N, C-alpha and C positions, 0 to 999 in steps of 0.2 A: 714856583715853576722852574726857576733857574736851578734849584737844588735837584729837582727831579731829572732835568736834562743832564746835569753833571753825573748823576747816578747812572742813568741809562748809558751815557758815553763810557763811563768806567766799566759797566757791565759788559758792553760790547768788546772793549779792549781786553777785559779778563777772559771772556769766552774765546776771543781770537788767540790769546796767548795759550790758553788751555788746549785748544785744538792743535796748535803748533807743537806744544809739548808732547801731546799724545800721539799725533799722527805725522808731524812734519819732519822730525829728525829721526834718522835711523842709526842704530848703533851697530857695532861689530857682531852683536849676537845674531843679527839677521844674515850673516854670511855663511852659515852652515859649516863652522869650523870643527867638525866632528871627524875623528880619525877612524879608519877601518878597525873593527874589533881585533885585538891582539890575542895571543894564546892565554889560556887561563893559568894563573900563577897559584900553585898550591904550596909552594915553599914558604913557610911562615917566616923564616929568617929574611927573605927578600921583602916581604910585607913590612916587617918590623923596622927595616931601614927607613921607612917613611912614617910608620905609625908610632914609633918609639924613639924619635930623634930627640935626644936630651937637650935641655936648655943650657946654653952657655951664652954669655953676653957677646962673645965674639961671633956667635952664629947669627946674631940679629942683623938683618940687612940694613944698609945705610939708606937714608932719605926715604923713610917709610911714609906711605900715604895713609894707611889704615892699620889699627891694632884691633884684633878680635879676641875677646875674653871667652874662652871655652870652645871646645871642638865638637860640640853636638852638631847635628845635621843643620840646625838653624844657623849656627856660626860658620860652619864649613860651606854652606850654600852661599851665604853672603860673601864669604871670602873668595870662593871660586868665581862667582859672577863678576865681582869687582876686579879680580885678577885678570879675567878674560878681557876686561875693558881697560887694561893697562895700568891698573893700580897696584902698587907694591904693598903686599899685605903680610902681616905677621899674626899668626894664630898662637895663643898661649893656652896650654892645657895643664891643669893642676895635677891630673892623674899621670900614670906612667905610660898610658896608651891613648891615642887620639880616637875619637869616634862617638863619644857620648853613649846613648843607648844602643848604638850600632856596634859597640865594642864587643869583644869576646874575652873570656877568661878561662883558665884551666883549673880544675879541681880534681886532684887525684887521678890525673890522666884523662879526664873527660873535658872536652871543650864545650862551653855554653855561651849563648848570646845573652847579653845583659838584659835587653828588653825588646828585641825585634821578633816579630811573628811572621808577617808576610806583607807583601805590597799588592795592591790592586791598581786598576786603571793603567796598566802598562801595555795595553794593546797597541798595535802599530800606529804610530803618529798620534796617539792620544796626548793631551797636553802634559800630563805628568811624565810620560815617557820622553817627550821633547825636552822638558826641563831637566830630568835626570841625566839624559845623554849630554846635555850642555855642561853640567857640573862634573861629570865623570869622564868626559870625552868619549862617551859611548862605549866604555870598556868593561862594564859589568855584565857578566853572563848570567842570565836568569833562567831558572827552571820553572816552567808553568806547571802548576799543581793540578790535581784531579778536580773534577766538577763539584764534588761533594766538599763544600767549604767548611761548614759548621754543623755540629749536632748540639741541639739545645735540650737539656734534660731538666725536667721540673718535678720536684718531689724526691723522696728517698724511700728506701725499702722496696717492697713489691708493688707499691702504688705509683711509682714514678711514670711520667709520660715523656715521650721522646719525639722531637721534631727535627727535621733535617733541612738545611739550606743549601741549595745548589746554585751555581752561577749560571750565566747565560742571559742574553738580552731579553728573551721572552721566557726562557725556561725557569728562571728564578721565581717569577710571578706565578706561572702556571703550576709549579710544584707546591708553592704555599697554598694556592687555591685548593689543590687536592687534599691538603692536610687540614684546611679550614673550610669545609664545604658549605657551612652555614654562614660564612663571613666573606664570601667572594667579593661582594661590593666594597666591603671595608678594605680588603687587600688591594683592590683596584685603586681606591682612593689613596691609600698609603704609597703605592707605586707612582701615582701622579705627583704626589708631594715630593717623593724622592727625585723624580725627573726635574721638577721645578727647582728644587734646591741645588741639584747638580749643575743645571744649565745657567742658573742666575747667581751663583755664589760670588761671581766677580763683582756684582753690584754692592755686596757688603764689603768686599775688599776695597772698592773704590771710595767708600765712605771714609776710609783712613787716609786717602790721598787728596780728597777735596778739602778746601779750607773749612775749618770746624764750623764757622758761622753758616756756611752754605749747607753743610750736612744737617745742622740743626733746623734750618729753614725747610728743607725738603721733607724732613721727618715730621716736624711740627705741623706743616701745612697739609700733610696727607698726600703730597705728590709722590713720595716714595711708594706708598701702598698702591697708588693707582698705576705705577709702573710695573710692579710685580708683587705677588703674594708672599715672596720669600721673606719680606720684612715682617709679615704677620707670623709666619712659622718660626722665625728666629726668636720672637719674643713670647711664644706660646709654649707651654709645657707639653712634653710627650704624652703624659697622662691625659691632659685635657683634649688633645687632638684625637688620640686613639679612642677615648671614651665617647667622643662625639660621633664615632663611627660604629662602635661595637661595645658590648659589655664583656666580651671574651678576654679574661685576664691572661690567658695563655698567649694570645696574639700580641697583647701589649708586651709580654715578657720576651717574645721572639724579636719584636721590633726594637726593643730598648737595648742600649749598650751601656751598662752601669759600671764597667770596670775602671772608671775614673772616680768612683766613690760618690756619685750623685744619683739619687733615686729618680724615677721618671717624672714625678710631680715637680721636681726642681731642675729638670734637664730641658734644654731647648730641643724642640721637635726637629728643627733644622739639623742640628748636630747628629742626632740619632739617625735621621734619614740619610745624611751623608756617609755615616759609618757603614750602614747596610749597603748603600749604593756602591761603595768603594770596591766591593768584591763582585759586583754584577757582571763585569766583563772578564772575569778570571782573576786568579791570584797567583803570585810569583814569589820565588825565594832565590836569593843570590847563590849561585854555585860557589862553593868554597866558604860559605858562612857569611854572616852579617857584616863582618869587618871588611869584606870586599868593597863595600860602598865607600866608607871613609878612606880606604887605601887609594882608590882611584881619584877621589876628590883632592886629597893631599897632593897627589902627583900633578894635578892641574894647577893648584896654587903655586907649587914650586917651579913648575915649567915656566910660569910667568913672573919669576923673580921673587916670589914670596917664600915664607918658611912657616912650618907648623912644628912647634917645639913643646915637648912634654916635660913633666916635673917642673912646671913653671907656675906655681900658685901666685895669682895676682892678689896682693894684700890691700891695694887701694887704687882708686882712679884719681889721677892728678887733675886738680882743678885750679885755675888761676883767674885773676880778674873777676869779672862779673859772671860767675858760674860758667866758665868756659873750660871744657875738658880738653886736656892737652897731652894725655898719655896715661901710663900706669906705673905702679911700683910692683916689682916681682921680688918675692923673698926666696933667696937661693943661698945655700951654704952658710946660713946664719947671718947673711947680710942682705941689704935691700938695694935693688938695681932699678933705676929710673929709665924708662923707655918712652920716648915722646913721638907723637904723630899728630897730624891735623885732625884726624877722625878716630874716635874710639867706639867700638861696637861691643855690647855685652850680650853673650848667649847664656849667661848664668841665671837668668830669670829676673823678673822685676823686683822681687823682695830681696834676693841676695844682692842685687846691684845697688839698691837704694839703702838697705839696712846694714850692709856689711862693707861695701866698697867705697861709698861716698862719704865725705866728711859730715859730722853731726849737724853742722849749721845748714847744710843743704837738705839733709833729711828733715829738719824742722821747718823748712820753707813751706809756706801754705800751698804754693803751686805744686811742689813735689808731693805733698800730702794728698792733694786732690787727684793727682795723677795716679797714685797708688790705690786710692779708694775705689777705683773702677774694678779692681780685682780683689779676691781674698785667697788665702792659702788653701791648697787642696788637701785631701786626705792622704794618709801615709800608704805606701805600697808595701806588700809583703810577697816575696817570691821564694819558691822552692825549686831547686835544681837537682834532678835525680838522674843518675847514670846507671846503666844496666849492662851486664855482661851477656848480651843476647842480641840477635838481629831483630829487625822489625817484624819479620815473618814469624819468628819464634814467640814474640810477645803479643802478636795480634794487633799491632798498632798501625796507623797510617798517617798521612799528612793532614787529615781532617782535624780541625780544632773542636774542642768541646767547651760548652758553657753549662755549668751545673748550678741549679738553684734549689734551695730547700722548699720554696714556696713560690706561687705565682703572684702573690701580693707583695711586690718588691718595695713599694713605698713604705708600708708598715714594717716589713722585714728589715729594711736597712736602717730605719729610724731606731728600731729596738736594738739592733746590733751595735750601732755606734754609741748608744747610751749605756751599754753594758759596763759593769765594773771590770777593771783590769784583770782580776783573778779568774773570772769566769769566761771572759771573751774567747780564749783559745778553743774552748769546747763548744762554741756556738757560732762558728763561721757559717754564714748562710749562702755564700756564692763563691765560685772560683772559675777561672779560665785555664784550660789545659791545652798545651801545644807540644808537638813532637818534632823538634827541628831536624833531628837526624833522618826522619822519614821524608823531609822536604828537600834535602840537599843530596843530589845524586852522587856527589863526591864523598859523602860521609863514609860509605862502605869501603872506599879506597883509602881515605886518610885514617879512618878508625875502624878497621875490620873487626867484626864481632861485637861492636858496641852500639848502644842506642841511648838517646837522651830525651828527657822530658822536662818541661818547665811549667810550673803552676803559678798563677798570678791571682792575688786577691787584694783587698784593701783592709786597712786597720786604722783605728783612731790614733793619731800621733801621740796623744796623751798617755797611751798605754806604755810607750817606750821613752817618755821624756826623761826619766831618771838616768838614762844612759847617754843622753845627748852630750856632745863635747867631751866624751871620755875615750881615751885611747883604747884600742882593741885589747891590749894586754892587761888593761885595768878594769874591764867590764865584769869579770868574774863569772862564776858558775851560774849565778842566778839569771843572768842575761841569756846564757846558752840554753839553760833548761826552759826558760820562758818561751823563747822563739821556737824551740823544738817541739813544744806542745802544739803550737800552730801547725808546724810542718808535719808532724805525725798524724794529726787529725786530717789534714788535707790529703796526705798520701793514702791513708786508709780509705778515704772517700773515693779516690780515684780507683783504688784496687777493687771496689765493688763492680766497676765496669770493665776493668782490665785485670782479672785475678792473677795472671801470669807475672805481673810486675814484681810482686812481693818476693818471690823466690829467687829472682835474678838481680835484685837490687845490690849495687856496689857502692853508690855514693848518694847521700841525702844531705844537701847543703842548703841551709835557709839564709835568706838575705832580707834585711830591713833597710830603711833609710839610714840607720845608724851604722851598718857595717858594709855598705856598698861603696867601695873606694871611688873617689872622683866625682860622686854625684850628690854631695852634701847639699841640703836645701835649708834655707832659713825657715823657722817655725816648725821644723821637724816633719814637714809634709813632703809630697812628691816634688821633684824639681820643676814644678809648673803650677800655675794658678788653677783654682777650682773651676770645673766646667759647669757652673750653675746657670740657672735661667737669667739671673741678673747680669752675668757677664755678657750674654748674647742679646741683651736689649740693644736695638740698633744704635741708640745714642752712645751707649758704653762701647760698642764696637768702634764707633767713629772716634771716641776719645782715647781709646787704648792704641796709641800710635807708636811707630818706631822712633820718631824724634821725641826727645824727652825735654823736661824743663831745663836741663843742663845743655847748653849749646855745644854742638859737635859730639854729643853722646847719644848713641842710638841703641835700641833694643832689637834683638832678633830672636827667633826660636818659637817655642810652643806658646809662650805668653802673648805673643803678638796676635795670633788668631786662634789656633786650636792645637790639641795634642796629637800625638802620633807622628809617624814619619812624614806623611804628606803635609800635615799641619805645620810642622817645623820647617819643611822645605818652603812652603808658601810664606812663612815668617821671614825666611832668608831673602826671598825674592822681593817682598815688600820693603825689607830693610835696605837692600841694594838700591831699589827704586827711590827710596827716600833720601839716601845719601847723595845720589846723583841728581835728585830733583827732576826725575823723568820716569814715566811709566814703562818699565821694562816688559810688562805683560804684553803690551802691544807688539814689541819685537818678537816675543816668543810665539804669539798668536800668528804673526805673519810668517814666521819660520814653519809653524805647524801647517799653515795653508799651503806654503811652498812644497813641503814634503808630501802632503796629500795630492797636490797637483802632479807631482812626479809619479806617484802610484797610478793615478788615472791615466796619464800618458803611456805608462808602461803597459797597462792593461789594454789600452786602445791599440797600441802597436802590436801586441801579441794576437789580436783578433784578425790581423791581416795575414 
């Protein structure tokens, strides 16, 4: 009886402490420190003064609080939030430009985004908008795109079928019902699932912040399922959920988002629901290109005493005592420079962090092995960047994205594709995603008159390219170039079926794999993130994949913390900053969101008089 009373007393004290941590203390994030929007900067040289600041040990600030490895959005988000909370932060980027997949590069006079397509959920005072304004000081100018977000094409030749996805709170659902008149009930149920997953996603995030024993208890006991069905959707495959509603394979294809290399039968329904919901309230593209986002985040970091330095490859994480991270080693100019700080954050991904940057004895530690076993490496990406000497009007293109599939049986199609032999794989690509960034950016016609740009994205098996891993660009030889261009030419020809004017105006066709995309190397030859499979989104694995690692004072941020994409990486950064500070910053942002919404209501009320 005494032990029960002691436990209950401890539980009350823990609950009181948790309540105080979540709701009792407010941070500077609640003070609305967002500057009025400044003029749009189109001068690339001005941007480069922040995005391409070269590493020099004399540039490193004194008395650092935090070192961040990698300048992807996950790393920059954590850095900017901590900087706003008066932490002195140093971000180290191995490439020559900061920004991760929000970087841009130039090929034969054409500017391309590395991996950015668009952002959703940026409607006024939406949570993502509040968070983005926080880390960019509200300085990014966005162009809202047209209501036609995606076109889904299933099949090839004269037999293909085409479906269109439009945004809008009610329009998206209504438009899909018109295209699937025999499956209106199924569409309704899928949109209910989307709403649940969007509104309750914070419950899964909170699993990462609760003590692990408590997360295990509420999941094992069934309490979590009684709170919300999101836990069920998280652990159930997209195929199983959709097939419980309809036998229509086309609807399953439209609902699924497979461009992370996972077929619907192995993908979490929650993740697919969130991806489709992301564009429901409109989609946006930064005026001036994707690099606008890291440009303004870097300015926030430096405004608060920090630095973001490039050409600064971290060769190892310094560990002392009983697995206590205390800084990093940077390789520069043929020598190694040690930089120390009380906290180290890695945005380089779980596998790169543990398999390349930490000492072998820590990699072999059973606790570290268990931590890594919650995730597995993802498939490899393949991108084609095409430039055209023609305007969007001349080419007949628009801001609408396209998803092309050779079949609506994606589970079978993808299994067969990834099992192909290396030599035949380039001629049997079954899916691709097509985007026209120049049609999304209203400044493109000013900065690059008479030009248009296209990006094609698909997935490949990393084994097909493994013979070129860790080989310098000058030493890969003609075989590599010919092999990757077989993929590129097949993809380009497929696109030209739908946009025949592209071929005659083509000026640049540049193919990129994990092997030759600078600054984005990943361990195991895969994408720089873990696979988005169903196992990863089992609620217990979500709870176990945390920002804090088995190494004290070493934290993870970015896409491996929660999910891929810009918003997934941003949430990874918010979770990381919350973990470092040992307080839930989401509450601060939600309060800020509520305050901003209140101002809008008051403004509307006053205008009525």
